[in-house]
C-alpha positions as CSV (number, residue, x, y, z in Angstrom):
1,M,10.5,26.9,-72.1
2,V,12.6,29.7,-73.5
3,R,14.5,31.5,-70.8
4,K,14.1,35.3,-70.5
5,T,16.8,37.8,-70.9
6,A,17.2,40.8,-68.5
7,D,15.8,43.2,-71.1
8,E,12.7,40.9,-71.6
9,I,12.1,40.7,-67.9
10,V,12.2,44.5,-67.5
11,T,9.9,44.9,-70.4
12,L,7.3,42.5,-68.9
13,V,7.4,44.4,-65.6
14,E,7.0,47.8,-67.2
15,Q,4.1,46.7,-69.3
16,H,2.3,45.3,-66.3
17,R,3.2,48.5,-64.3
18,E,1.6,50.6,-67.1
19,A,-1.5,48.5,-67.1
20,T,-2.0,48.6,-63.3
21,Y,-0.8,52.1,-62.4
22,P,-4.2,53.2,-61.1
23,F,-4.2,50.9,-58.1
24,R,-0.5,51.3,-57.5
25,D,-0.9,55.1,-57.4
26,R,-3.8,54.6,-55.0
27,M,-1.6,52.5,-52.7
28,Q,0.9,55.4,-52.5
29,D,-1.9,57.9,-51.7
30,D,-3.2,55.5,-48.9
31,Y,0.3,55.2,-47.5
32,N,0.6,59.0,-47.3
33,L,-2.6,59.0,-45.3
34,Y,-1.1,56.3,-43.0
35,I,2.1,58.1,-42.3
36,M,0.2,61.4,-41.7
37,R,1.8,63.4,-44.4
38,P,1.2,67.0,-43.4
39,Y,-1.9,68.7,-44.9
40,D,-1.2,72.1,-46.5
41,A,-3.9,74.7,-46.0
42,G,-2.0,77.3,-48.0
43,D,0.7,79.8,-47.2
44,G,0.0,81.9,-44.1
45,Y,-2.7,79.6,-42.7
46,E,-2.8,77.1,-39.9
47,S,-2.7,73.5,-41.2
48,Y,-4.2,70.5,-39.3
49,T,-3.4,66.9,-40.1
50,S,-5.8,64.3,-38.7
51,N,-4.5,61.1,-37.0
52,E,-7.8,59.4,-37.9
53,P,-6.3,57.3,-40.8
54,R,-3.4,56.1,-38.8
55,T,-5.4,55.2,-35.7
56,Y,-8.1,53.4,-37.7
57,A,-5.6,51.4,-39.8
58,D,-3.5,50.4,-36.7
59,K,-6.6,49.2,-34.9
60,I,-7.6,47.0,-37.8
61,V,-4.1,45.6,-38.2
62,S,-3.9,44.9,-34.5
63,W,-7.1,42.9,-34.4
64,M,-6.1,40.9,-37.4
65,S,-2.6,40.2,-36.1
66,A,-4.0,39.0,-32.8
67,A,-6.4,36.6,-34.6
68,E,-5.9,32.8,-34.1
69,L,-4.7,30.7,-37.0
70,V,-6.7,27.5,-37.0
71,I,-5.5,24.6,-39.3
72,R,-7.7,21.6,-39.4
73,I,-8.1,18.6,-41.7
74,P,-11.6,17.0,-41.2
75,N,-11.4,13.4,-39.9
76,I,-15.1,12.5,-40.1
77,E,-15.5,8.8,-40.7
78,E,-11.9,8.5,-41.8
79,P,-9.9,5.2,-41.2
80,R,-7.2,5.2,-38.5
81,E,-4.4,5.3,-41.0
82,K,-5.9,8.3,-42.8
83,R,-6.5,10.1,-39.5
84,E,-2.8,9.7,-38.6
85,M,-1.7,11.2,-42.0
86,N,-4.1,14.1,-41.6
87,D,-2.7,14.7,-38.1
88,A,0.8,14.6,-39.5
89,K,-0.1,17.1,-42.2
90,E,-1.6,19.5,-39.7
91,K,1.6,19.4,-37.6
92,F,3.6,19.9,-40.8
93,L,1.7,23.1,-41.6
94,I,1.7,24.4,-38.1
95,G,5.4,23.8,-37.9
96,L,6.0,25.5,-41.3
97,F,4.3,28.7,-40.3
98,R,5.9,28.7,-36.9
99,G,9.3,28.3,-38.5
100,A,8.5,31.1,-41.0
101,D,7.8,33.5,-38.2
102,E,11.0,32.6,-36.4
103,R,13.1,33.3,-39.6
104,L,11.3,36.6,-40.3
105,R,12.0,37.7,-36.7
106,R,15.7,36.8,-37.0
107,R,15.7,39.1,-40.1
108,L,14.2,41.9,-38.0
109,Q,10.9,41.6,-39.8
110,P,7.3,41.3,-38.4
111,S,5.8,37.8,-38.4
112,L,4.0,36.4,-41.5
113,R,0.5,37.1,-40.0
114,E,1.5,40.7,-39.0
115,Q,2.8,41.5,-42.5
116,L,-0.2,39.9,-44.2
117,S,-2.5,41.9,-41.8
118,W,-0.8,45.2,-42.8
119,Y,-0.8,44.5,-46.5
120,T,-4.4,43.5,-46.7
121,A,-5.4,46.5,-44.6
122,L,-3.2,49.2,-46.2
123,R,-2.6,47.9,-49.7
124,G,-5.8,45.8,-50.3
125,W,-3.6,43.1,-51.7
126,Y,-1.1,40.4,-50.6
127,A,1.8,38.7,-52.3
128,G,4.9,36.6,-51.5
129,R,7.1,33.6,-52.2
130,A,6.6,30.1,-50.8
131,L,9.5,27.8,-51.8
132,L,11.4,24.8,-50.6
133,H,15.1,24.7,-51.4
134,I,18.2,22.7,-50.4
135,D,21.0,24.8,-48.8
136,S,24.8,24.3,-49.0
137,K,24.6,21.8,-46.1
138,E,22.2,19.6,-48.0
139,Q,19.4,20.5,-45.6
140,T,15.8,21.4,-46.8
141,Q,15.0,25.1,-46.0
142,I,11.5,26.6,-46.0
143,D,11.2,30.0,-47.6
144,I,8.0,32.0,-46.9
145,T,8.7,35.6,-47.7
146,P,5.9,38.3,-48.0
147,W,6.3,40.8,-50.9
148,D,4.9,44.3,-51.0
149,P,2.0,44.1,-53.5
150,M,2.8,47.7,-54.7
151,H,6.1,46.4,-56.2
152,T,4.9,42.9,-57.3
153,Y,4.2,42.2,-61.0
154,W,2.7,39.2,-62.7
155,G,1.3,37.5,-65.8
156,E,-1.6,35.1,-66.0
157,G,-1.9,31.9,-67.9
158,E,-4.7,29.3,-68.3
159,E,-3.8,27.5,-65.1
160,G,-2.9,30.5,-63.0
161,L,0.3,32.6,-62.9
162,S,2.6,32.3,-65.8
163,W,5.3,34.5,-64.2
164,A,5.8,36.8,-61.3
165,C,8.4,39.4,-60.3
166,Y,9.3,41.5,-57.3
167,R,11.1,44.8,-57.9
168,I,13.2,46.1,-55.0
169,Q,16.0,48.6,-54.8
170,K,19.5,47.6,-53.7
171,T,22.8,49.5,-53.3
172,K,26.1,48.4,-55.0
173,G,27.3,47.0,-51.7
174,E,24.1,45.0,-51.1
175,I,24.4,43.5,-54.6
176,L,28.0,42.5,-54.1
177,Q,27.2,40.9,-50.7
178,Q,24.2,38.9,-51.9
179,Y,25.2,38.0,-55.4
180,G,29.0,38.4,-55.5
181,I,28.8,40.7,-58.5
182,T,30.3,44.2,-58.7
183,L,28.5,46.7,-61.0
184,D,31.1,49.2,-62.1
185,E,28.5,51.5,-63.6
186,Q,26.6,51.8,-60.4
187,D,27.1,54.6,-57.9
188,D,28.2,53.4,-54.4
189,E,25.3,55.1,-52.6
190,T,22.5,55.3,-55.2
191,P,20.3,52.2,-55.2
192,I,19.0,50.6,-58.4
193,D,16.1,48.4,-59.3
194,V,16.7,44.7,-58.9
195,F,14.1,42.2,-60.4
196,D,13.5,38.9,-58.7
197,Y,11.7,36.9,-61.5
198,Y,10.0,33.5,-61.4
199,D,8.3,31.6,-64.1
200,E,7.0,28.0,-64.1
201,E,10.5,26.5,-64.2
202,D,13.3,29.0,-63.3
203,N,14.3,31.9,-61.0
204,I,16.3,34.7,-62.5
205,V,17.6,37.9,-60.7
206,C,18.7,40.8,-62.8
207,T,19.0,44.6,-63.1
208,Q,18.0,46.5,-66.2
209,D,21.4,45.7,-67.8
210,A,22.9,42.7,-66.0
211,I,22.0,39.2,-64.8
212,L,22.8,38.8,-61.1
213,K,21.6,35.2,-60.8
214,Q,21.6,32.9,-63.8
215,P,18.4,30.9,-64.6
216,T,18.1,28.4,-61.8
217,P,15.4,25.7,-61.6
218,H,13.2,26.1,-58.5
219,N,11.6,22.6,-58.8
220,A,8.2,23.9,-57.6
221,G,6.3,22.6,-60.6
222,R,4.6,26.0,-61.0
223,V,5.2,29.6,-60.2
224,P,6.0,29.6,-56.4
225,I,4.3,32.9,-55.8
226,F,1.0,33.6,-53.9
227,I,-1.0,36.7,-54.9
228,G,-4.5,37.9,-54.1
229,M,-6.7,40.8,-53.4
230,V,-9.2,42.0,-50.8
231,G,-12.9,42.1,-51.5
232,P,-15.4,40.4,-53.8
233,Q,-15.4,43.1,-56.5
234,P,-14.4,41.6,-59.9
235,L,-12.6,43.5,-62.6
236,I,-15.3,45.3,-64.5
237,Q,-15.6,47.4,-67.6
238,N,-17.9,50.4,-67.9
239,L,-20.5,50.6,-70.7
240,D,-19.0,53.7,-72.3
241,E,-15.4,52.7,-72.1
242,T,-13.3,50.4,-74.3
243,S,-10.9,49.5,-71.5
244,V,-10.9,48.5,-67.8
245,T,-8.1,50.9,-66.9
246,D,-10.4,53.2,-64.9
247,T,-11.8,50.4,-62.9
248,I,-8.5,48.9,-61.9
249,A,-8.1,51.6,-59.2
250,D,-11.0,50.0,-57.3
251,Y,-9.6,46.4,-57.7
252,G,-8.5,45.2,-54.2
253,E,-9.3,48.0,-51.8
254,S,-7.7,49.2,-48.5
255,V,-9.5,50.1,-45.3
256,F,-9.5,53.7,-46.4
257,V,-12.0,53.1,-49.3
258,G,-15.0,54.6,-47.5
259,N,-13.2,57.8,-46.3
260,R,-10.4,58.5,-48.8
261,Q,-12.2,61.6,-50.2
262,I,-13.4,62.8,-46.8
263,Y,-10.0,63.0,-45.0
264,D,-9.0,66.2,-46.9
265,K,-12.4,67.8,-46.0
266,H,-11.9,66.9,-42.4
267,N,-8.4,68.4,-42.4
268,F,-9.6,71.6,-44.1
269,T,-12.4,72.1,-41.6
270,M,-10.1,71.5,-38.7
271,S,-7.5,73.9,-40.2
272,V,-10.1,76.6,-40.4
273,M,-11.0,76.1,-36.7
274,M,-7.3,76.2,-35.8
275,E,-7.0,79.5,-37.7
276,M,-9.9,81.0,-35.8
277,V,-8.4,79.9,-32.5
278,S,-5.1,81.3,-33.4
279,R,-6.6,84.7,-34.5
280,S,-8.7,84.9,-31.3
281,R,-5.5,84.6,-29.3
282,K,-3.6,87.2,-31.2
283,Q,-5.9,89.5,-33.3
284,G,-4.8,91.7,-36.1
285,I,-4.4,95.4,-35.1
286,K,-5.1,98.7,-36.9
287,I,-2.5,101.5,-36.3
288,T,-3.5,105.1,-36.9
289,S,-0.8,107.7,-37.4
290,R,-0.4,111.1,-39.2
291,D,1.8,109.8,-42.0
292,G,0.5,106.2,-42.1
293,Q,4.0,104.8,-41.5
294,K,3.8,104.0,-37.9
295,T,5.1,100.6,-36.8
296,L,5.4,98.9,-33.4
297,D,8.8,98.0,-31.9
298,E,7.2,95.6,-29.4
299,D,4.5,92.9,-29.6
300,P,1.4,94.6,-28.0
301,Y,0.1,91.2,-26.9
302,K,3.2,90.4,-24.9
303,A,2.6,90.4,-21.1
304,G,3.6,93.8,-19.7
305,A,4.2,95.4,-23.1
306,E,4.2,99.2,-23.3
307,V,3.6,101.0,-26.6
308,A,4.4,104.7,-26.8
309,L,1.9,106.7,-28.9
310,A,2.2,110.3,-30.1
311,N,-0.7,112.7,-30.4
312,G,-3.1,111.6,-33.1
313,E,-1.8,108.0,-33.1
314,N,-4.0,105.1,-32.1
315,I,-4.0,101.2,-31.9
316,E,-7.1,99.1,-32.0
317,P,-7.7,95.4,-32.7
318,L,-9.4,94.3,-35.9
319,G,-12.6,92.4,-35.5
320,L,-12.6,88.6,-35.7
321,M,-14.1,86.7,-38.6
322,E,-17.6,85.5,-38.0
323,V,-18.3,81.9,-38.6
324,A,-21.8,80.9,-39.4
325,R,-23.6,78.6,-37.1
326,E,-23.8,76.0,-39.8
327,T,-20.0,75.5,-39.5
328,G,-20.5,73.3,-36.4
329,A,-23.2,71.3,-38.1
330,Y,-20.9,70.8,-41.1
331,M,-18.1,69.6,-38.8
332,G,-20.5,67.1,-37.2
333,L,-21.6,65.9,-40.6
334,V,-18.0,65.2,-41.7
335,S,-17.2,63.5,-38.4
336,G,-20.3,61.2,-38.8
337,E,-19.3,60.3,-42.3
338,L,-15.8,59.4,-41.1
339,Q,-17.3,57.0,-38.5
340,R,-19.7,55.4,-41.0
341,G,-16.8,54.8,-43.4
342,A,-14.6,53.3,-40.8
343,I,-15.5,52.0,-37.3
344,P,-17.4,53.8,-34.5
345,H,-15.4,55.7,-31.9
346,T,-17.0,53.5,-29.2
347,V,-14.8,50.7,-30.4
348,Y,-11.7,52.7,-29.3
349,G,-13.1,52.6,-25.7
350,D,-14.7,56.0,-25.9
351,L,-17.8,54.9,-24.1
352,Q,-19.3,56.3,-20.8
353,F,-22.1,53.7,-20.4
354,Q,-22.7,50.0,-20.8
355,L,-24.1,48.7,-24.1
356,S,-26.9,46.3,-24.4
357,G,-26.5,42.9,-26.1
358,F,-28.4,44.1,-29.2
359,A,-26.1,47.2,-29.4
360,I,-23.0,45.0,-29.1
361,N,-24.2,42.8,-31.9
362,T,-25.0,45.8,-34.1
363,L,-21.6,47.3,-33.3
364,R,-19.9,43.9,-34.1
365,Q,-21.6,43.8,-37.5
366,G,-20.2,47.2,-38.4
367,I,-16.7,46.0,-37.5
368,D,-17.2,42.8,-39.5
369,S,-17.9,44.8,-42.6
370,V,-14.3,46.0,-42.4
371,L,-12.6,43.0,-40.9
372,R,-14.3,40.1,-42.8
373,P,-13.0,40.9,-46.4
374,R,-9.5,41.1,-45.1
375,V,-9.8,38.0,-42.9
376,V,-11.0,36.1,-46.0
377,A,-8.0,37.4,-48.0
378,M,-5.6,36.2,-45.3
379,E,-7.2,32.8,-45.2
380,D,-6.7,32.6,-48.9
381,A,-3.1,33.6,-48.6
382,Y,-2.4,30.9,-46.0
383,T,-4.2,28.3,-48.1
384,Q,-2.2,29.2,-51.2
385,I,1.0,28.9,-49.2
386,S,-0.1,25.5,-47.8
387,H,-0.8,24.1,-51.3
388,L,2.5,25.4,-52.7
389,L,4.7,24.0,-50.0
390,C,2.8,20.7,-49.6
391,D,2.9,20.0,-53.3
392,Q,6.6,20.7,-53.4
393,Y,7.3,18.5,-50.3
394,A,5.1,15.6,-51.6
395,S,7.1,15.4,-54.8
396,G,9.6,13.3,-53.0
397,M,12.6,15.5,-53.8
398,Y,13.2,16.5,-50.2
399,D,14.3,14.6,-47.1
400,P,11.9,14.5,-44.1
401,I,11.5,17.9,-42.5
402,S,11.5,18.3,-38.7
403,V,8.9,20.7,-37.4
404,S,7.8,21.8,-34.0
405,G,4.9,23.7,-32.5
406,R,1.6,23.1,-30.6
407,D,-1.0,20.8,-32.1
408,R,-4.8,21.1,-32.0
409,N,-4.7,19.9,-28.3
410,R,-2.2,22.6,-27.3
411,S,0.4,19.9,-26.8
412,F,4.0,20.7,-27.9
413,F,5.4,18.5,-30.6
414,S,8.8,18.2,-32.3
415,E,9.0,15.5,-35.0
416,A,10.0,14.7,-38.6
417,V,7.1,14.4,-41.0
418,P,7.6,12.1,-44.0
419,P,6.7,13.3,-47.4
420,E,4.3,10.4,-48.1
421,S,2.1,11.5,-45.2
422,I,1.6,14.9,-46.9
423,A,0.9,13.3,-50.3
424,E,-1.9,11.1,-49.1
425,A,-3.5,13.4,-46.4
426,G,-6.7,15.4,-46.9
427,M,-7.0,19.1,-47.8
428,P,-6.6,21.5,-44.9
429,E,-9.2,24.0,-43.8
430,I,-7.5,27.2,-42.7
431,K,-9.4,29.8,-40.7
432,I,-8.4,33.2,-39.2
433,V,-10.5,33.5,-36.1
434,S,-10.6,37.2,-35.1
435,Q,-11.0,37.9,-31.4
436,L,-12.8,41.1,-30.2
437,P,-13.4,41.8,-26.5
438,E,-17.1,41.0,-26.7
439,D,-16.8,37.9,-28.9
440,D,-16.4,35.3,-26.2
441,M,-19.5,36.3,-24.3
442,S,-21.5,36.5,-27.5
443,R,-20.4,33.0,-28.7
444,M,-21.1,31.4,-25.3
445,S,-24.5,32.9,-25.2
446,M,-25.3,31.6,-28.7
447,A,-23.9,28.1,-27.7
448,Q,-26.1,28.0,-24.6
449,M,-29.2,28.9,-26.6
450,A,-28.4,26.2,-29.2
451,R,-28.2,23.5,-26.4
452,D,-31.1,24.5,-24.2
453,G,-34.4,22.6,-24.0
454,Q,-35.3,18.9,-24.1
455,T,-34.6,18.8,-27.9
456,P,-31.5,21.0,-28.6
457,L,-31.3,22.8,-31.9
458,L,-27.8,21.7,-32.6
459,S,-25.5,18.8,-31.6
460,D,-22.7,19.5,-29.0
461,N,-20.0,18.9,-31.6
462,Y,-21.6,21.3,-34.0
463,V,-21.8,24.0,-31.3
464,R,-18.2,23.5,-30.3
465,D,-17.0,23.5,-33.9
466,K,-19.1,26.1,-35.7
467,I,-20.2,28.5,-32.9
468,L,-17.4,28.4,-30.4
469,G,-14.8,27.8,-33.1
470,L,-12.9,25.2,-31.0
471,Q,-10.1,23.5,-33.0
472,D,-10.7,19.9,-31.9
473,A,-14.3,19.3,-30.9
474,D,-13.8,15.5,-30.9
475,S,-11.0,15.7,-28.3
476,I,-13.0,18.0,-26.1
477,E,-16.0,15.6,-26.3
478,D,-13.8,12.8,-25.1
479,A,-12.3,14.9,-22.3
480,I,-15.8,15.9,-21.1
481,K,-16.8,12.2,-21.0
482,E,-13.7,11.3,-19.0
483,Q,-14.4,14.1,-16.6
484,L,-18.0,13.0,-16.1
485,A,-16.8,9.4,-15.5
486,E,-14.3,10.6,-12.9
487,R,-17.0,12.5,-11.1
488,T,-19.6,9.7,-11.1
489,L,-17.4,6.5,-11.0
490,P,-15.0,6.3,-8.1
491,E,-12.9,3.6,-9.8
492,A,-12.4,5.9,-12.9
493,A,-11.2,8.7,-10.6
494,L,-8.7,6.3,-8.9
495,W,-7.5,5.0,-12.2
496,S,-6.9,8.6,-13.4
497,L,-5.0,9.4,-10.2
498,L,-3.0,6.2,-10.5
499,Q,-1.9,7.1,-14.1
500,S,-1.0,10.7,-13.2
501,T,1.1,9.8,-10.2
502,E,3.0,7.2,-12.3
503,E,3.7,9.9,-14.9
504,R,4.9,12.3,-12.2
505,G,7.3,9.7,-10.7
506,R,5.4,9.2,-7.4
507,P,5.5,5.4,-6.8
508,D,4.4,5.9,-3.2
509,L,1.1,7.6,-4.2
510,S,0.6,5.2,-7.2
511,Q,0.8,2.2,-4.8
512,F,-1.7,3.8,-2.5
513,Y,-4.2,4.5,-5.3
514,Y,-3.6,1.0,-6.6
515,G,-4.6,-0.5,-3.3
516,E,-7.7,1.7,-3.0
517,L,-8.7,0.7,-6.6
518,M,-8.3,-3.0,-5.8
519,H,-10.3,-2.7,-2.6
520,L,-13.1,-0.9,-4.4
521,L,-13.3,-3.4,-7.2
522,M,-13.3,-6.3,-4.8
523,Q,-16.2,-4.8,-2.8
524,K,-18.2,-4.2,-6.0
525,Q,-17.6,-7.7,-7.1
526,Q,-18.6,-9.2,-3.8
527,M,-21.8,-7.2,-3.8
528,R,-22.5,-8.3,-7.4
529,Q,-22.0,-12.0,-6.4
530,Q,-24.2,-11.7,-3.4
531,S,-27.0,-10.3,-5.5
532,M,-26.7,-13.3,-7.9
533,M,-26.9,-16.0,-5.2
534,P,-30.4,-17.7,-4.8
535,Q,-32.3,-17.0,-1.6
536,Q,-32.4,-20.1,0.8
537,P,-34.9,-20.7,3.6
538,Q,-33.5,-20.5,7.1
539,G,-32.6,-23.8,8.6
540,G,-32.3,-25.6,5.3
541,P,-29.4,-26.0,2.9
542,G,-27.4,-22.9,3.0
543,G,-29.2,-21.7,6.2
544,P,-27.8,-21.7,9.7
545,G,-25.5,-24.6,10.2
546,G,-25.9,-25.5,6.5
547,P,-23.1,-25.8,3.9
548,G,-23.5,-22.2,2.8
549,G,-24.3,-20.6,6.1
550,P,-22.1,-18.9,8.6
551,G,-19.5,-21.3,9.9
552,G,-20.0,-23.6,6.9
553,P,-17.1,-25.1,5.0
554,S,-17.5,-22.7,2.1
555,G,-16.5,-19.5,4.0
556,P,-16.9,-16.1,2.3
557,P,-18.4,-16.0,-1.2
558,T,-15.9,-16.2,-4.0
559,A,-15.7,-14.2,-7.2
560,D,-17.3,-15.6,-10.4
561,P,-14.6,-16.2,-13.0
562,R,-17.1,-15.3,-15.7
563,V,-17.4,-11.8,-14.2
564,M,-14.0,-11.0,-12.7
565,P,-10.5,-11.3,-14.3
566,N,-8.5,-14.4,-13.6
567,A,-6.2,-12.9,-11.0
568,M,-9.2,-11.9,-8.9
569,A,-11.4,-15.0,-9.2
570,G,-11.8,-16.6,-5.8
571,A,-9.8,-14.0,-4.0
572,P,-11.4,-12.9,-0.7
573,P,-12.3,-9.2,-0.4
574,P,-9.8,-7.1,1.6
575,T,-11.0,-5.7,4.9
576,P,-10.2,-2.2,6.2
577,N,-7.3,-1.9,8.6
578,M,-7.2,0.2,11.7
579,Q,-5.9,3.2,9.9
580,G,-8.7,3.1,7.4
581,G,-6.7,1.7,4.5
582,P,-7.2,-1.6,2.8
583,N,-5.6,-4.9,3.4
584,V,-4.5,-6.1,0.0
585,P,-4.6,-9.7,-1.2
586,P,-1.7,-12.0,-0.4
587,G,1.3,-11.4,-2.6
588,S,0.3,-7.9,-3.4
589,P,2.4,-4.9,-2.1
590,R,0.9,-2.9,0.7
591,P,-0.3,0.6,0.1
592,G,2.7,3.0,0.2
593,A,5.2,0.4,-0.7
594,Q,7.9,1.4,-3.1
595,Q,7.5,-0.1,-6.6
596,N,7.9,1.2,-10.1
597,G,5.1,2.0,-12.6
598,A,5.8,-1.2,-14.6
599,G,4.9,-3.3,-11.6
600,N,1.6,-1.4,-11.2
601,R,0.8,-1.9,-14.9
602,D,1.5,-5.7,-14.6
603,R,-1.0,-6.0,-11.8
604,L,-3.6,-3.8,-13.6
605,R,-3.2,-6.0,-16.6
606,D,-3.8,-9.1,-14.5
607,I,-7.1,-7.7,-13.2
608,G,-8.2,-6.7,-16.6
609,L,-7.9,-2.9,-16.5
610,L,-5.2,-2.9,-19.1
611,G,-5.0,-4.9,-22.3
612,A,-2.1,-7.2,-23.2
613,N,-0.3,-4.6,-25.3
614,E,-0.9,-1.6,-23.0
């Protein structure tokens, strides 16, 4: 590939800027709404600037930023080795995004999710860089840096992006600090445009006239940039036009799309009302004098003001402007359109009564129409980042990367993930699960309805996965089964307690639970053996005085080796002591005796509760 010069890069950027100026100008107008740039009603008139755009956008960004990032690779009917690699890849991605957020915070920037939420809401687009590189200490670094879509430019090829560039302004001092180059022609205080350019092979940084970073291979295999837009609308062309320039303005829309033309009308109407209120407080006055030149030295509306008048002079207020009754209806119409184009005011907590379930669902659908396109865009952004970084890591050019975070079971992990696990693992499914106050109750109600009745509509795992949105339905199923076993089987509960006390370093309690477990198992085995013994008539063999009767040579019944483990075969059952605890078999420690967890596991292995390798 022929490497680009600075002039060629600037030309590419300017050409793309010219072709896409409609939606970039729209982005600037939307930002003016967001920062509440003052509305101008004209010289001499009161001006009102609504906070509606800012409040609305911040609410959407807040909801999206608080959404849960769910990363999952399906393990349905996968062999154990594949499941382990899938789990490793999940941890790798979780750790990547956690580390990216930490690095952004250290640079005094919002987290990746917060920035993507803001850009998809206010710009209608997202963009950024996802790149692995080796630093000066020969360590692999992960670079996930969001870009402002308004200043991102790109070209498309047959397989995706052919190039991408981010334009940002830097001062002379910033260029010297970052690139070690002094630009003599640049003013010390005036920033200039710096172009960070990537193609399929190299990264080049330049100004309009100079190269700041020579062509450097990035080793990503393709352009390491993720770009996307909000919404399903494709780039279209009108029937009566020969270009698509006029439709580009609608390509990737912000949350203001439904109200962009109404905000000025709202501001104008409220400005008129402010003017009326201002004039009612301090009306215009008419002064009558003989020569028509009379002026007042003091404000007549000031408390305690006294105005001296000569004969023939007079002061009287001018009448107020009359506003038609239709003005109130007009204001109500504008306010209603604002709500229909955004979200209802009840969502902000402006509600004096409780809503029904149907009303809540209807309200939720209205919010989803705004949230859903942006959530889908964020999911696509995270998916693009995942593919870019995983493909780079799987190339084998990098040493194992250590990552940390919390896995699907909410357990903390910190481990190195080998590249081969990433290469052979499955494709991740990434979801952004938005959480609204009424969502939990609604999902629980749907889940209950799906499981009610003798023949449930859906399986438990489907309900947990698709309706409740739980990250690891299989683990939850196993946990529920274990819980039910503990509640219905005393020996399962004792086994669980034994394990937990060993893990907590309480050998005294673990010994006690071990003794109780042995006692319970022996009792159950004795009852099982008694039920298997044939019934003998009294006075005969096995009856009173017989070989099997009381006082006979056989004594208490023994365990059947076919049923009980070897260590317990033939052992007499323990009998309760005076304190209510068990008497354990000869050679076993008494309950409460000090012994380490390894000893417990040896004995449990002997009686068959643990396998040879456990």
